[in-house]
N, C-alpha and C positions, 0 to 999 in steps of 0.2 A: 590280432595279436593274441598269443596264447596267455593263459593265466600265469604260467611260470615266468614269461617275459615281463608281464605287468608287475608281478611281485618282485622280480629282480630289479626292475627300474625303480620301484618304490623303495626298496632296500637301499639303493644307491642314494636316492633323494634324502631319506631320513638319516642316513649315517654320514653322508658327505656334503650334501648341498644345503639342507635346511639348518643344521646346527650353526654355521657361521652367521646366517641371517637372524637366527633367534638370539644369539649371544649379544648381550648389551641392548636388546630391544627396549625401547622406551616404555612400552606398555607393561613389560614384565617388571620394571622398576616401580611402576605405579600400582601393580597388583602382584606382589612377589609370590604369594602362595599359589596363585594361578600359574605363574611362571614356573614354579617348581613342579607342579602337576604336569605342565606341558612338556618339560624336559623329560620327566619320567615316562610320559606317554609316547614321546618321540623314541626313546630307547626301547620301550615295549613293542612299538610298531615296527622298528627296525629288526628286532629279534624275531618277532612273529613273521615278518616278511621273509626272512632267511629260512625259517623253519618250514613255512608253507611252500617256498620255492623248492626246497629239497623234496617235499612231499609230492608236488606236482611233477617234478622231473622223474621221480620214480614211478608215479601212477598218474599219467596225464589224461586218462580217459575221463570224459565228462560223466556226470551222474544225473541222468535225466529222471528225476523223481520230483514229486510235489514237495514244496516246502523249502525254506532257505537252507536248513541244515543238509538236506539231501543234495541240493544244488552245489553246495560247498564241499560235498564229499565227507560230511561230518555226521552222517546219519549213524544210528547205533550199529548197523551192520557194516559200516565202513571205517570204524575206529580201531580195527585190529588188522594186523598185517605188517609188511615191511615198511610201506610208505609212512603210516602214522608213527611207527616206532622210530624211524629215522628223524622225523620232525620233532618227536618228543626228546630225542637225544640232543638235538640242537638247542632246544630250550632248557635242557638240563644243565648246560654249561653256565649260562648267566645265573641260574638258580643256585648252583653250587658256589659260585663266586659270591653271591649275596650272603649265603649262610656262612661262608668263610669270613667275609667282612664283618658280619655281626659278631661272630665268635671272637675274632681278633680284637675288635673294639671293646668287647666285654672284658676280655682278659686284661687289656691295657687299663681300663677303668678300675678293675678290681685291684691291680697292683698299685695304682696311684692312690686309690682310696686308703689302702693299708699304710702308705707313706704319710698321707695327710693326717690320718688318725693318730700318728706318732708325732708329727712335726707341728701341726696346726692346733688351734684351740678355739673354743667357743666363748661367747660372752660379750665381746665388744661390738660385734656387728650382728644384729638380730637376723636369724635365719641363714647365717653364713659362717664359714670358718675363717679365722684370721691366720695368715701365714706370715711369719716374721721374715720378710724379705724387702729390701729397699726399692726394688723395681716396681713401679705402679702396674698392677695387673689384676684383672677380675675375670674369672671364668667359671664355668659350671661343668661338672661331671654328671651326665645324664644317666638314666637307667633306674633300676628298681631302688637302689640305695644312692640317690642323687646327692650331690654336694654343690654348694656355691662357695667359691674361694675368693677371698679378698686379701691382697698383700698389704703389709704395713705401709709400703710406699704409696699405694692407692688410697688407703685410709687417711694418710697425711695430706696428700695432694688434692683430693677431691673435696669440694664443698658438700654439705649435707644434701642439697637438691641433686647434685651430680651423682652422688653415691646412690641415692634412692632411685634415680633413673637407670643407672647401670644395673642395679639389683633387679629392677623390674624387667630389664632386657634379658637377664639370665633366667629369671623365672619363666619368661615367655618361651625360651628354649625348652625348658623342662616340661612345662604343661603341654606344649605343642609336640613333644616327642620328636624334635627335629633331628635327633641322632639317627633315627630310622631312615629318614629321607636322605641323610648324608651317606649312610651305608649303601643304600640302593644306588645312589649316584656313583659311588666308588666301584660297585660291581659293574655298572654299565661302562664306566671308564676303562676297566680292565677287559671287558668283553670286546669293546671296539677300540682298543688302544691305538692302533695305527691310523685311525680315521678321525676326522674332525669331531665327530660325536664323542669319541673316547677322550680326545684332548680337551674338550670344552665342558663336558657335562658336570664334572665334579666341582670345579671352581665356580661355575655359574650357579649351581644349586646351593653351594655353601654361602655365596654372596647374597643370593635371594633370601635364604633363611635368616641371615643377619638382618636384612631389611624388614622381613616379616616380624622379627622380634622387636626391631625399632618401632614399627607401627603399633605393636601391642603396648610397648612402654609409653608411647606418646598419648595413650588414652588417659593416663594419670599424671604425666610429667611433660613439661614444656620442651620444645625442640632445642632451646639454648642449653638447658641442663644436660640433655642427652648428648648433644654435639660436644659440649665441653668435656664430658666424661670420656667420650671416644677419643678426643684429642690427647687426654692425659694417659690413657692406657694403651694407646696405639702401638707403642714399642714393647709392651709387656710380653712375656713368654708364657706359653701354656702347653700342656701335653697334647700329643696328637689326637687323643681320644676326647678332648675337651672342646667345648664351644666357648669362644671368647668374645668379649665386647669390643676388642680392639681390631678384629679382622676387617680388612678393607675399609679402614676408618675414613680415609680421604674421600672415597667415592660415596660413602654413606653420609658424611658431613655435607658434601655438595648436594646430595639428594634432599637432606633436611632443610637446606637453605631455600629450596623451591619446592617444598613438599606439597602435593595436591593429591588427595585421594582420587582413585579412578572413578569416573562417572558410572552410574548404574548401567546405562546401555553398553558401555565398553566391557563391564564385568560380565553381563549376560552374553555378549558376543564371544568373548574370549573363553568363557566357561565351556563352550561347546568344542573348543579346539582339542583338549585332551581326549574327550570321548571319540571325536571324529578320527583322531590319529590312531587310537587303539583299535577301532573297529574296521578301519579301511582295508587292511590286508584280507579280511574275510570277504569283503565286498569285491575285492579284486579277483579272488578265486571264483566268485560267482559270475562276474561280468561276462566272460566269454560264453558261458553256458546259457545266459539269458538272451543272447543275441539271436 
């Protein structure tokens, strides 16, 4: 089988077959950050496979030289010409979508921060802005000038331990820069929009990031306080550019009821998955030339 056929097959697997199997996988719920990395690696592998398929279709000749880069046709003398340029153009599309997603989210956060600076006030909730609104909601606006927002309804409804747990959850989003992973997932969703990868990646990554923030909050706060806070703010509203403690509350509360950290052997095993997914397209290019 030619390299182009192998790459096309892998592109189909990563964009159409594997995403439904990965969605909701139990191990990703136990190790959510590894799950996020795996989703991103799956998208990178799919995009890379398509780009390398285009390259191989334009220039299918094997490169019989010493070394892995030569075998893959990526030696310094083989990186110029029509085939590499076409592959680069394929990869330029998701890269442009990522930049657009980052810029759009940044503009949305800037507009919302300006409104918050007029409508909300500091003082009653340490490290957060208080918004005079009866609906219980807590969310954060990430970025260089980050904000954590607590509504009057949430301040009234939450107990002190619940409020502390919810604030720790939002701080985990900010310190982990989860908005960057969200934007990358949105770019992949738009790139592969008609396919299962495009339909699943954004929602899955967002849910896993919420679970990762839950795990960080659990280091200092009990699961009962965190679950109680999620139940209170589950119906709260937040801007599209924000990360909120109420997202997918039911699934996260059920997870907390039977929360067990992933064992170390599972973490070691699954940690290899993102790297393997990312590098496999290059190996598929080399495989026919190694035979």
